[in-house]
C-alpha positions as CSV (number, residue, x, y, z in Angstrom):
1,M,25.9,65.7,-57.1
2,K,25.6,66.0,-60.8
3,G,27.4,62.7,-61.5
4,R,25.1,60.6,-59.2
5,R,22.9,58.2,-61.0
6,R,19.2,58.1,-59.9
7,L,17.3,54.8,-59.9
8,P,13.9,54.6,-61.5
9,I,10.9,54.7,-59.1
10,D,10.0,51.0,-59.6
11,A,13.6,49.9,-59.0
12,R,13.8,51.9,-55.8
13,S,10.6,50.3,-54.5
14,R,11.9,46.8,-55.2
15,A,15.1,47.5,-53.4
16,G,13.3,48.8,-50.3
17,G,10.8,45.9,-49.6
18,F,9.0,42.8,-50.7
19,T,6.5,42.4,-53.5
20,L,3.0,41.2,-52.9
21,L,3.8,38.0,-54.7
22,E,6.8,37.3,-52.4
23,I,4.7,37.8,-49.3
24,V,2.0,35.5,-50.6
25,L,4.6,32.8,-51.3
26,V,6.0,33.1,-47.8
27,L,2.6,32.8,-46.2
28,A,1.8,29.8,-48.4
29,V,5.0,28.0,-47.3
30,I,4.1,28.8,-43.6
31,A,0.6,27.4,-44.1
32,V,2.0,24.2,-45.6
33,I,4.4,23.7,-42.7
34,I,1.6,24.3,-40.1
35,S,-0.7,21.9,-41.9
36,V,2.0,19.2,-41.9
37,T,3.2,19.7,-38.3
38,W,-0.1,20.6,-36.5
39,P,-1.7,17.1,-36.3
40,P,1.4,15.4,-34.8
41,L,1.8,18.3,-32.4
42,M,-1.7,18.1,-31.2
43,R,-1.4,14.3,-30.9
44,Y,1.7,14.8,-28.7
45,V,-0.1,17.4,-26.5
46,R,-3.0,15.0,-26.0
47,Q,-0.7,12.1,-25.1
48,Q,1.2,14.3,-22.7
49,D,-2.1,15.3,-21.0
50,L,-3.0,11.7,-20.7
51,K,0.3,10.6,-19.3
52,E,0.4,13.4,-16.8
53,S,-3.2,12.6,-15.7
54,S,-2.3,9.0,-15.1
55,V,0.7,10.0,-13.1
56,N,-1.4,12.3,-11.0
57,V,-4.0,9.6,-10.3
58,R,-1.2,7.2,-9.4
59,H,0.2,9.8,-7.0
60,E,-3.2,10.2,-5.2
61,L,-3.6,6.4,-5.0
62,A,-0.2,6.0,-3.4
63,G,-1.0,9.0,-1.1
64,T,-4.2,7.3,0.0
65,R,-2.2,4.2,1.1
66,I,0.1,6.4,3.1
67,K,-2.7,8.3,4.8
68,S,-4.3,5.0,5.8
69,I,-1.1,3.7,7.4
70,E,-0.2,7.0,9.0
71,F,-3.6,7.7,10.5
72,G,-4.7,4.2,11.2
73,L,-7.9,4.6,9.2
74,T,-9.3,2.7,6.3
75,Y,-9.4,5.1,3.4
76,Q,-11.3,5.1,0.1
77,F,-10.6,6.3,-3.4
78,R,-13.5,7.0,-5.7
79,Y,-13.7,8.3,-9.2
80,E,-16.4,9.4,-11.7
81,P,-16.8,6.8,-14.5
82,G,-17.2,8.7,-17.7
83,G,-16.2,11.9,-16.0
84,R,-13.3,13.7,-14.5
85,W,-13.8,13.9,-10.7
86,Y,-11.9,11.8,-8.2
87,A,-11.7,11.9,-4.4
88,V,-9.9,10.5,-1.4
89,L,-11.5,10.5,2.0
90,P,-11.8,8.3,5.1
91,Y,-13.9,5.2,5.0
92,D,-13.9,4.8,8.8
93,R,-15.2,7.6,11.0
94,P,-12.2,10.0,11.3
95,D,-12.7,10.4,15.1
96,V,-12.8,6.6,15.7
97,G,-11.0,4.7,12.9
98,N,-9.5,1.4,14.0
99,S,-8.9,2.5,17.6
100,P,-8.9,-0.1,20.3
101,T,-12.2,-0.7,22.2
102,S,-12.8,-0.1,25.9
103,S,-13.9,-2.7,28.4
104,T,-17.6,-1.9,27.6
105,G,-17.0,-2.6,23.9
106,S,-17.3,1.0,22.7
107,A,-14.6,2.4,20.5
108,L,-12.1,4.8,22.1
109,L,-11.6,8.1,20.3
110,T,-8.3,8.7,18.8
111,K,-6.5,12.0,19.4
112,T,-5.1,12.0,15.9
113,K,-7.3,13.8,13.4
114,A,-7.4,12.6,9.8
115,P,-6.2,15.0,7.1
116,P,-8.7,16.8,4.9
117,A,-10.4,14.9,2.2
118,I,-9.0,15.4,-1.4
119,L,-11.2,16.3,-4.4
120,K,-9.6,16.8,-7.8
121,Q,-10.4,16.7,-11.5
122,L,-8.7,15.4,-14.6
123,P,-8.0,18.0,-17.3
124,E,-10.8,18.7,-19.8
125,T,-9.1,16.4,-22.4
126,C,-9.3,13.3,-20.2
127,R,-11.8,11.2,-18.4
128,F,-12.2,7.9,-16.5
129,R,-13.4,5.1,-18.7
130,V,-16.6,3.4,-17.9
131,K,-16.0,-0.4,-17.7
132,P,-18.7,-2.9,-18.7
133,S,-21.4,-3.4,-16.1
134,Q,-19.5,-1.1,-13.7
135,P,-21.7,-0.2,-10.7
136,V,-22.0,3.4,-9.6
137,E,-23.5,5.1,-6.6
138,Q,-23.8,8.4,-4.7
139,I,-21.4,9.3,-1.9
140,P,-23.4,9.1,1.4
141,P,-23.9,12.6,3.0
142,E,-21.7,11.8,6.0
143,W,-18.7,11.4,3.6
144,R,-19.8,14.1,1.1
145,Q,-19.7,16.7,3.8
146,L,-16.0,16.1,4.2
147,L,-15.5,17.4,0.6
148,P,-15.7,21.0,-0.7
149,Q,-19.3,22.0,-0.7
150,D,-19.0,24.3,-3.7
151,A,-18.6,21.3,-6.1
152,P,-21.7,19.7,-7.7
153,L,-21.1,16.4,-5.9
154,G,-24.7,15.5,-5.4
155,R,-25.2,15.1,-9.1
156,I,-22.1,12.8,-9.7
157,S,-22.3,9.0,-10.0
158,W,-19.2,7.6,-8.3
159,S,-17.5,4.3,-8.6
160,V,-17.8,2.0,-5.6
161,P,-15.0,2.7,-3.1
162,I,-11.5,1.3,-3.6
163,L,-10.3,0.7,0.0
164,F,-6.9,1.1,1.5
165,F,-6.2,-0.5,4.9
166,P,-3.9,0.6,7.8
167,D,-1.6,-2.5,7.3
168,G,-0.6,-1.2,3.9
169,T,-2.8,-3.5,1.9
170,A,-5.6,-2.5,-0.5
171,E,-8.3,-3.9,-2.7
172,T,-7.3,-5.1,-6.1
173,A,-8.6,-2.6,-8.7
174,T,-8.0,-1.3,-12.2
175,I,-8.7,2.3,-13.3
176,I,-8.5,3.4,-17.0
177,V,-7.8,7.0,-17.9
178,E,-8.5,8.0,-21.5
179,D,-8.5,11.0,-23.7
180,Q,-11.0,12.3,-26.3
181,R,-9.5,10.0,-28.9
182,T,-9.8,7.0,-26.6
183,N,-6.0,6.7,-26.2
184,S,-5.8,5.2,-22.7
185,Q,-3.6,4.1,-19.8
186,T,-4.5,1.5,-17.2
187,L,-3.6,1.8,-13.6
188,S,-3.4,-1.5,-11.7
189,L,-3.6,-1.6,-7.9
190,R,-2.2,-4.6,-6.2
191,S,-3.9,-5.7,-3.0
192,L,-1.0,-7.2,-1.1
193,T,1.4,-4.3,-1.4
194,G,-1.0,-1.4,-2.2
195,S,1.4,-0.5,-5.1
196,V,0.1,1.0,-8.3
197,E,1.5,0.3,-11.8
198,I,0.8,2.3,-15.0
199,G,0.5,0.3,-18.2
200,P,1.7,1.4,-21.6
201,L,-0.2,4.0,-23.6
202,V,-2.8,2.3,-25.8
203,H,-3.7,4.2,-28.9
204,G,-7.4,4.6,-29.8
205,V,-9.1,6.5,-32.7
206,E,-6.8,8.9,-34.4
207,P,-8.0,12.1,-36.1
């Protein structure tokens, strides 16, 4: 191949790959793109966590009403102000509930057993807001034993119970779920219908 022209070494190296300067420029462009898009992306993720958490709490509130109607028991919903725990459990004794009384005045035991109590947590990015002058208390042992025993329930300060009644009504209540930037959503429980509405997302302190 006497007539074939051979490229210089530096020309062959340029034809076969990228120079260090080109790689640095590409990385710089990528870094700029990430710096511009990262804050809005993280804001979106936080807001999605908040919205999903509010929907999950609403689901459990609605489920508490259904349990109360189905099993003929007054049920309670509790949450941890300033924390992440929330629970659903009977307020009446599960073996008695609102059963009719005998001629002697003692309650007749119902054959229907109440479903297991529910204990859940919000994701780490969310919590229940503490409202001004909000009272808190410990769950009494007779109710706490219905919940999973491996959770640190004895160290948690709970809200007072929000009650749901077998006729489908409930106590009026508002619960605020917020994220680490104090973006928040308010859940409003209506007493007459026991329905729950989620308010719009309210923006708090942005990064």
